[in-house]
NUTOR-854709 format. One line per field, with one value per residue: residue number from 1; residue in one letter; x, y, z of N, C-alpha, C, CB in turn; chain. Coordinates in steps of 0.2 Angstrom, whole numbers, always signed. Last residue first. Glycine has a CB too. Layout:
! residues N
i	(NUM, ...)
aa	(A, ...)
n.c1	(X, ...)
n.c2	(Y, ...)
n.c3	(Z, ...)
ca.c1	(X, ...)
ca.c2	(Y, ...)
ca.c3	(Z, ...)
c.c1	(X, ...)
c.c2	(Y, ...)
c.c3	(Z, ...)
cb.c1	(X, ...)
cb.c2	(Y, ...)
cb.c3	(Z, ...)
ch	(A, ...)
***
This chain:
! residues 198
i	(198, 197, 196, 195, 194, 193, 192, 191, 190, 189, 188, 187, 186, 185, 184, 183, 182, 181, 180, 179, 178, 177, 176, 175, 174, 173, 172, 171, 170, 169, 168, 167, 166, 165, 164, 163, 162, 161, 160, 159, 158, 157, 156, 155, 154, 153, 152, 151, 150, 149, 148, 147, 146, 145, 144, 143, 142, 141, 140, 139, 138, 137, 136, 135, 134, 133, 132, 131, 130, 129, 128, 127, 126, 125, 124, 123, 122, 121, 120, 119, 118, 117, 116, 115, 114, 113, 112, 111, 110, 109, 108, 107, 106, 105, 104, 103, 102, 101, 100, 99, 98, 97, 96, 95, 94, 93, 92, 91, 90, 89, 88, 87, 86, 85, 84, 83, 82, 81, 80, 79, 78, 77, 76, 75, 74, 73, 72, 71, 70, 69, 68, 67, 66, 65, 64, 63, 62, 61, 60, 59, 58, 57, 56, 55, 54, 53, 52, 51, 50, 49, 48, 47, 46, 45, 44, 43, 42, 41, 40, 39, 38, 37, 36, 35, 34, 33, 32, 31, 30, 29, 28, 27, 26, 25, 24, 23, 22, 21, 20, 19, 18, 17, 16, 15, 14, 13, 12, 11, 10, 9, 8, 7, 6, 5, 4, 3, 2, 1)
aa	(X, X, X, X, X, X, X, X, X, X, X, X, X, X, X, X, X, X, X, X, X, X, X, X, X, X, X, X, X, X, X, X, X, X, X, X, X, X, X, X, X, X, X, X, X, X, X, X, X, X, X, X, X, X, X, X, X, X, X, X, X, X, X, X, X, X, X, X, X, X, X, X, X, X, X, X, X, X, X, X, X, X, X, X, X, X, X, X, X, X, X, X, X, X, X, X, X, X, X, X, X, X, X, X, X, X, X, X, X, X, X, X, X, X, X, X, X, X, X, X, X, X, X, X, X, X, X, X, X, X, X, X, X, X, X, X, X, X, X, X, X, X, X, X, X, X, X, X, X, X, X, X, X, X, X, X, X, X, X, X, X, X, X, X, X, X, X, X, X, X, X, X, X, X, X, X, X, X, X, X, X, X, X, X, X, X, X, X, X, X, X, X, X, X, X, X, X, X)
n.c1	(+226, +234, +237, +240, +227, +221, +229, +225, +211, +212, +219, +210, +200, +206, +208, +195, +190, +198, +192, +179, +181, +184, +172, +164, +167, +167, +155, +146, +149, +145, +132, +128, +131, +122, +108, +106, +106, +104, +114, +126, +122, +121, +135, +140, +134, +139, +152, +152, +147, +157, +169, +163, +160, +160, +169, +179, +188, +201, +207, +219, +233, +243, +240, +228, +232, +235, +223, +216, +222, +220, +206, +206, +215, +207, +197, +203, +208, +196, +189, +198, +196, +182, +184, +190, +181, +171, +176, +178, +173, +175, +171, +182, +182, +171, +176, +188, +182, +175, +186, +191, +181, +183, +197, +196, +190, +198, +210, +206, +204, +217, +220, +211, +214, +227, +225, +217, +227, +236, +229, +214, +201, +194, +182, +170, +166, +177, +178, +166, +164, +174, +168, +155, +157, +163, +153, +143, +151, +150, +136, +135, +143, +136, +125, +132, +137, +125, +120, +130, +141, +152, +165, +167, +158, +164, +176, +171, +166, +179, +184, +174, +178, +191, +187, +180, +191, +199, +190, +189, +202, +203, +193, +190, +180, +175, +162, +162, +161, +148, +142, +146, +141, +127, +125, +129, +122, +109, +113, +119, +112, +111, +120, +119, +114, +120, +133, +136, +134, +146)
n.c2	(-52, -38, -27, -18, -15, -10, +2, +8, +11, +19, +30, +34, +38, +49, +58, +59, +67, +78, +83, +86, +95, +106, +108, +110, +123, +132, +130, +133, +148, +151, +149, +159, +170, +169, +170, +183, +182, +169, +168, +166, +154, +146, +146, +140, +127, +123, +121, +111, +100, +98, +95, +88, +85, +73, +58, +48, +43, +35, +19, +12, +20, +28, +38, +42, +52, +62, +65, +68, +79, +88, +90, +96, +108, +118, +119, +122, +135, +141, +140, +148, +160, +162, +164, +176, +184, +183, +190, +203, +214, +224, +225, +220, +207, +203, +204, +195, +183, +181, +180, +168, +159, +159, +154, +141, +135, +139, +132, +119, +118, +117, +104, +96, +100, +95, +81, +79, +82, +73, +61, +65, +64, +65, +59, +64, +61, +65, +79, +84, +82, +90, +102, +103, +106, +119, +126, +126, +133, +146, +149, +149, +159, +170, +171, +175, +187, +194, +194, +201, +211, +214, +213, +199, +194, +198, +191, +178, +179, +180, +167, +159, +163, +156, +143, +141, +143, +132, +122, +124, +122, +108, +102, +114, +120, +119, +116, +102, +103, +108, +96, +86, +92, +91, +77, +74, +81, +75, +62, +65, +69, +57, +49, +57, +64, +58, +58, +71, +74, +66)
n.c3	(-22, -13, -5, -15, -19, -8, -7, -19, -16, -5, -11, -21, -12, -6, -17, -20, -9, -10, -21, -17, -8, -17, -22, -11, -6, -16, -23, -12, -12, -24, -24, -15, -22, -34, -32, -37, -51, -61, -71, -63, -56, -67, -71, -60, -62, -74, -71, -61, -68, -78, -69, -53, -39, -32, -36, -47, -57, -59, -64, -62, -53, -55, -64, -59, -50, -58, -64, -52, -47, -58, -57, -44, -43, -49, -40, -28, -31, -33, -20, -12, -19, -16, -2, -2, -8, +1, +12, +6, -5, -13, -26, -32, -28, -35, -48, -47, -45, -57, -65, -60, -64, -78, -78, -74, -86, -97, -92, -93, -107, -111, -107, -115, -128, -129, -128, -139, -149, -147, -151, -160, -172, -183, -188, -186, -173, -165, -168, -166, -152, -146, -151, -145, -131, -133, -140, -129, -120, -126, -124, -110, -108, -113, -105, -93, -97, -99, -86, -79, -78, -69, -73, -72, -81, -94, -92, -94, -107, -113, -110, -116, -129, -130, -128, -140, -150, -147, -151, -164, -168, -165, -174, -188, -201, -213, -216, -213, -199, -197, -202, -192, -180, -183, -183, -170, -162, -162, -157, -143, -132, -124, -117, -101, -91, -80, -82, -81, -68, -63)
ca.c1	(+220, +234, +236, +245, +231, +218, +229, +232, +213, +209, +223, +216, +198, +204, +214, +199, +187, +199, +199, +181, +179, +190, +178, +163, +167, +173, +161, +146, +151, +153, +136, +127, +134, +129, +111, +105, +112, +100, +107, +125, +123, +115, +129, +142, +133, +132, +150, +155, +143, +150, +168, +167, +160, +153, +169, +175, +183, +199, +202, +216, +227, +244, +246, +227, +229, +241, +229, +213, +222, +226, +209, +202, +217, +214, +195, +200, +212, +201, +186, +198, +202, +184, +180, +194, +187, +169, +174, +184, +169, +178, +165, +180, +187, +170, +171, +189, +186, +171, +182, +195, +182, +177, +195, +199, +187, +191, +210, +208, +198, +213, +224, +211, +208, +226, +229, +214, +220, +238, +231, +221, +204, +198, +189, +174, +162, +174, +184, +169, +160, +174, +175, +156, +155, +166, +159, +141, +149, +156, +139, +131, +144, +143, +124, +127, +141, +130, +116, +128, +137, +145, +162, +171, +157, +157, +176, +175, +162, +174, +187, +175, +171, +190, +192, +177, +185, +201, +193, +183, +200, +207, +192, +193, +181, +182, +163, +162, +168, +154, +141, +148, +148, +130, +123, +132, +129, +110, +110, +123, +114, +106, +121, +121, +113, +112, +130, +137, +130, +139)
ca.c2	(-56, -44, -33, -21, -18, -17, -3, +6, +6, +13, +27, +31, +33, +44, +56, +56, +60, +73, +82, +81, +89, +103, +106, +104, +117, +132, +128, +127, +143, +152, +146, +152, +169, +168, +164, +182, +185, +172, +169, +172, +160, +147, +148, +147, +131, +123, +126, +118, +103, +100, +101, +88, +91, +76, +65, +49, +48, +39, +25, +12, +15, +23, +36, +37, +45, +59, +63, +62, +73, +86, +86, +91, +101, +116, +118, +115, +129, +141, +137, +141, +158, +161, +158, +170, +183, +180, +183, +199, +208, +224, +226, +228, +211, +203, +207, +202, +185, +182, +185, +174, +161, +161, +161, +146, +135, +141, +140, +123, +117, +124, +110, +96, +101, +102, +84, +78, +86, +80, +62, +64, +64, +70, +55, +66, +59, +58, +74, +84, +79, +83, +101, +102, +100, +114, +124, +123, +126, +143, +148, +144, +153, +168, +169, +169, +181, +193, +191, +194, +210, +213, +220, +204, +193, +201, +199, +180, +178, +185, +173, +159, +164, +164, +147, +140, +147, +139, +122, +125, +128, +112, +102, +108, +121, +120, +123, +105, +100, +112, +102, +86, +91, +98, +81, +71, +83, +82, +63, +62, +75, +61, +51, +51, +66, +59, +51, +67, +77, +66)
ca.c3	(-22, -17, -2, -11, -24, -10, -2, -19, -21, -4, -6, -23, -16, -1, -13, -25, -11, -5, -21, -23, -6, -12, -26, -15, -2, -12, -26, -15, -6, -23, -29, -13, -16, -34, -31, -30, -47, -55, -73, -67, -52, -63, -76, -62, -55, -73, -76, -60, -62, -80, -73, -59, -42, -33, -34, -42, -59, -53, -65, -68, -53, -51, -65, -65, -47, -54, -68, -56, -43, -56, -63, -46, -41, -52, -47, -28, -29, -38, -26, -11, -19, -23, -5, +1, -11, -6, +13, +8, -1, -6, -21, -33, -26, -28, -47, -49, -40, -51, -67, -59, -56, -75, -80, -70, -79, -97, -94, -86, -102, -112, -105, -108, -126, -129, -123, -133, -149, -145, -144, -160, -165, -182, -188, -193, -179, -165, -167, -173, -157, -146, -153, -152, -133, -129, -143, -135, -118, -125, -131, -114, -105, -116, -112, -93, -95, -104, -91, -77, -83, -66, -73, -68, -74, -92, -93, -87, -101, -114, -108, -109, -127, -131, -123, -134, -150, -145, -144, -160, -169, -161, -167, -185, -194, -213, -216, -220, -203, -195, -205, -200, -181, -182, -189, -176, -162, -164, -164, -149, -137, -126, -124, -106, -98, -80, -81, -87, -73, -61)
c.c1	(+219, +228, +236, +244, +238, +223, +227, +232, +220, +211, +219, +220, +205, +203, +212, +205, +191, +196, +201, +188, +180, +188, +183, +169, +168, +173, +167, +152, +150, +154, +143, +131, +134, +133, +118, +108, +112, +105, +103, +118, +123, +116, +123, +137, +135, +130, +143, +153, +146, +146, +161, +166, +165, +154, +162, +174, +178, +194, +202, +212, +224, +239, +248, +235, +230, +238, +234, +220, +220, +227, +216, +205, +212, +216, +202, +199, +209, +206, +192, +194, +202, +191, +182, +190, +191, +176, +174, +182, +174, +175, +169, +175, +185, +176, +170, +183, +187, +175, +177, +191, +186, +178, +189, +198, +189, +188, +203, +208, +200, +206, +219, +215, +208, +220, +227, +218, +217, +232, +233, +223, +211, +202, +194, +181, +165, +171, +182, +175, +163, +170, +176, +163, +156, +164, +163, +148, +147, +155, +145, +134, +141, +145, +131, +127, +137, +135, +120, +125, +135, +140, +154, +168, +161, +156, +169, +175, +165, +169, +183, +178, +171, +183, +191, +181, +181, +195, +195, +185, +194, +205, +196, +192, +184, +184, +171, +163, +168, +160, +146, +147, +150, +137, +126, +131, +132, +117, +111, +119, +117, +107, +116, +123, +114, +111, +122, +133, +130, +134)
c.c2	(-60, -47, -39, -27, -21, -20, -10, +1, +3, +8, +20, +28, +30, +38, +49, +54, +56, +66, +77, +79, +84, +96, +103, +103, +111, +126, +128, +125, +136, +148, +146, +147, +162, +167, +163, +175, +183, +175, +172, +173, +167, +154, +150, +150, +139, +128, +128, +123, +110, +103, +103, +94, +91, +82, +68, +56, +49, +45, +29, +18, +16, +18, +29, +35, +40, +52, +59, +61, +67, +79, +84, +87, +95, +109, +116, +114, +122, +135, +136, +137, +150, +158, +156, +163, +177, +179, +180, +192, +203, +218, +227, +229, +219, +207, +208, +207, +193, +185, +187, +180, +167, +163, +163, +153, +140, +141, +143, +130, +120, +124, +117, +102, +102, +104, +92, +81, +85, +84, +69, +65, +62, +69, +60, +63, +61, +57, +67, +79, +79, +79, +93, +100, +98, +107, +119, +121, +123, +136, +144, +143, +147, +161, +167, +167, +175, +188, +189, +191, +203, +213, +219, +211, +198, +200, +201, +188, +180, +185, +179, +165, +164, +166, +154, +144, +148, +144, +130, +126, +129, +119, +107, +108, +114, +121, +124, +112, +103, +110, +107, +92, +91, +97, +88, +74, +79, +84, +70, +63, +71, +66, +54, +53, +61, +61, +52, +61, +73, +68)
c.c3	(-16, -18, -7, -7, -20, -15, -4, -12, -21, -10, -5, -18, -19, -6, -9, -22, -16, -6, -16, -23, -11, -9, -22, -19, -7, -8, -21, -18, -8, -16, -27, -17, -14, -28, -31, -28, -39, -50, -67, -69, -57, -59, -72, -67, -57, -67, -75, -64, -60, -74, -75, -63, -48, -37, -36, -40, -54, -55, -59, -70, -60, -51, -61, -67, -53, -52, -64, -60, -47, -52, -62, -52, -42, -50, -51, -36, -30, -37, -32, -17, -18, -24, -12, -2, -9, -10, +6, +8, +1, -2, -14, -28, -27, -24, -39, -47, -41, -46, -60, -60, -55, -67, -78, -72, -75, -90, -93, -87, -95, -108, -105, -104, -118, -126, -123, -127, -142, -145, -142, -153, -165, -176, -188, -193, -186, -171, -168, -173, -164, -151, -152, -154, -141, -130, -140, -139, -124, -123, -131, -121, -109, -113, -116, -101, -95, -103, -97, -83, -83, -72, -71, -68, -70, -85, -91, -87, -94, -108, -108, -106, -119, -129, -124, -128, -143, -146, -142, -153, -165, -162, -163, -178, -191, -206, -215, -221, -209, -198, -204, -203, -188, -183, -189, -183, -168, -165, -166, -156, -143, -132, -128, -113, -103, -88, -81, -88, -80, -66)
cb.c1	(+220, +239, +229, +248, +234, +211, +225, +237, +212, +202, +222, +220, +194, +198, +217, +201, +180, +197, +203, +179, +172, +192, +181, +156, +160, +173, +162, +140, +145, +155, +136, +120, +131, +132, +109, +97, +112, +96, +104, +129, +130, +113, +128, +148, +138, +129, +152, +162, +144, +147, +172, +166, +161, +150, +175, +177, +180, +205, +196, +213, +222, +244, +252, +223, +222, +243, +232, +207, +218, +229, +208, +194, +217, +220, +193, +193, +214, +204, +180, +194, +206, +183, +171, +194, +192, +164, +168, +188, +163, +176, +160, +177, +194, +170, +165, +190, +192, +168, +177, +201, +185, +173, +195, +207, +188, +188, +213, +215, +195, +211, +230, +215, +203, +226, +236, +214, +215, +244, +237, +225, +200, +196, +189, +175, +155, +168, +188, +171, +153, +172, +180, +155, +147, +165, +162, +137, +143, +160, +141, +122, +142, +148, +122, +120, +144, +134, +110, +123, +139, +143, +162, +179, +159, +152, +178, +182, +160, +171, +193, +178, +166, +190, +200, +177, +180, +206, +199, +179, +198, +215, +193, +200, +176, +184, +159, +155, +168, +155, +134, +143, +151, +128, +116, +129, +133, +108, +103, +124, +119, +102, +123, +116, +117, +111, +131, +143, +131, +138)
cb.c2	(-61, -48, -33, -16, -14, -16, +0, +12, +10, +14, +31, +36, +36, +46, +62, +61, +61, +76, +89, +84, +90, +108, +112, +103, +117, +139, +134, +126, +144, +160, +149, +150, +174, +173, +159, +182, +193, +166, +162, +171, +160, +141, +142, +148, +129, +117, +123, +118, +99, +94, +100, +82, +97, +79, +69, +44, +46, +42, +24, +6, +17, +26, +42, +40, +46, +62, +70, +64, +74, +92, +90, +94, +102, +121, +124, +116, +130, +147, +141, +140, +162, +167, +159, +170, +190, +184, +183, +202, +205, +231, +220, +229, +210, +196, +203, +203, +181, +176, +183, +173, +155, +156, +162, +145, +128, +137, +142, +120, +110, +124, +111, +90, +96, +104, +83, +71, +84, +83, +57, +69, +58, +76, +50, +73, +63, +57, +75, +92, +82, +81, +105, +108, +99, +116, +131, +127, +126, +146, +155, +146, +153, +173, +175, +171, +182, +200, +195, +194, +212, +220, +223, +205, +186, +197, +201, +177, +170, +185, +175, +153, +160, +166, +144, +133, +145, +141, +117, +119, +129, +111, +95, +107, +124, +126, +127, +103, +93, +112, +105, +80, +85, +101, +82, +64, +81, +86, +61, +55, +80, +64, +44, +45, +72, +66, +48, +65, +84, +70)
cb.c3	(-29, -16, +2, -6, -28, -14, +4, -18, -27, -4, +1, -26, -22, +3, -7, -31, -15, +3, -20, -30, -4, -7, -30, -18, +2, -7, -32, -20, -1, -22, -36, -14, -11, -38, -36, -28, -48, -51, -75, -73, -49, -59, -81, -65, -50, -71, -83, -60, -56, -83, -80, -63, -36, -26, -36, -36, -66, -49, -67, -70, -47, -44, -64, -72, -45, -49, -71, -61, -37, -52, -69, -47, -33, -50, -50, -24, -21, -38, -29, -5, -14, -27, -4, +8, -10, -10, +17, +14, -4, -3, -21, -40, -29, -25, -50, -57, -40, -49, -73, -63, -53, -76, -88, -70, -76, -102, -101, -84, -101, -120, -109, -106, -128, -137, -124, -132, -155, -151, -143, -165, -160, -183, -194, -194, -179, -160, -161, -175, -158, -139, -149, -155, -132, -122, -144, -140, -113, -118, -134, -115, -97, -114, -116, -90, -88, -105, -92, -71, -90, -62, -80, -71, -73, -96, -100, -87, -101, -120, -113, -107, -130, -139, -124, -132, -155, -150, -142, -161, -176, -163, -164, -187, -190, -217, -210, -223, -203, -188, -203, -203, -178, -175, -190, -177, -156, -159, -164, -147, -134, -121, -128, -106, -99, -75, -75, -88, -75, -54)
ch	(A, A, A, A, A, A, A, A, A, A, A, A, A, A, A, A, A, A, A, A, A, A, A, A, A, A, A, A, A, A, A, A, A, A, A, A, A, A, A, A, A, A, A, A, A, A, A, A, A, A, A, A, A, A, A, A, A, A, A, A, A, A, A, A, A, A, A, A, A, A, A, A, A, A, A, A, A, A, A, A, A, A, A, A, A, A, A, A, A, A, A, A, A, A, A, A, A, A, A, A, A, A, A, A, A, A, A, A, A, A, A, A, A, A, A, A, A, A, A, A, A, A, A, A, A, A, A, A, A, A, A, A, A, A, A, A, A, A, A, A, A, A, A, A, A, A, A, A, A, A, A, A, A, A, A, A, A, A, A, A, A, A, A, A, A, A, A, A, A, A, A, A, A, A, A, A, A, A, A, A, A, A, A, A, A, A, A, A, A, A, A, A, A, A, A, A, A, A)
***
């Protein structure tokens, strides 16, 4: 959803930046690992209640997450393995932020938010999984209200404005799992139409 709104607006900036980074000797997989490391540091900051530090690190990690793909495309470094690695490491990045929040609320003894974060972790893990499994059966399954950019943006907003974080956790707990069910329903409908034939 967020990707559709932004479109290709960042492409001119990324083309120049990606070529500069490539000349420095940084390859897409290296940038991917840097992004994961920054998300790990961000998760640590969230776990210890350093919200603004976590917020800044999320922005920096997001920049590297975008840049790795731009370098791969613009510098002819794209590969099937690189795409696979990026997708797997994105899951570590996503889940580490939620684990950081889970640690923070566990230290506060707030059981409700621990449960909600548990649901958000399950939903976050299952959103890409349902897409991957669905696309083994149908051509595309990118439906749903809560994809990766939306999740990262919400956590960023919660870290930037601490009073919003409880609301963010409720949204993540509900909408990640709603997205899973949207994808299940969409796949079911597509397969029914396929079975009916033309």
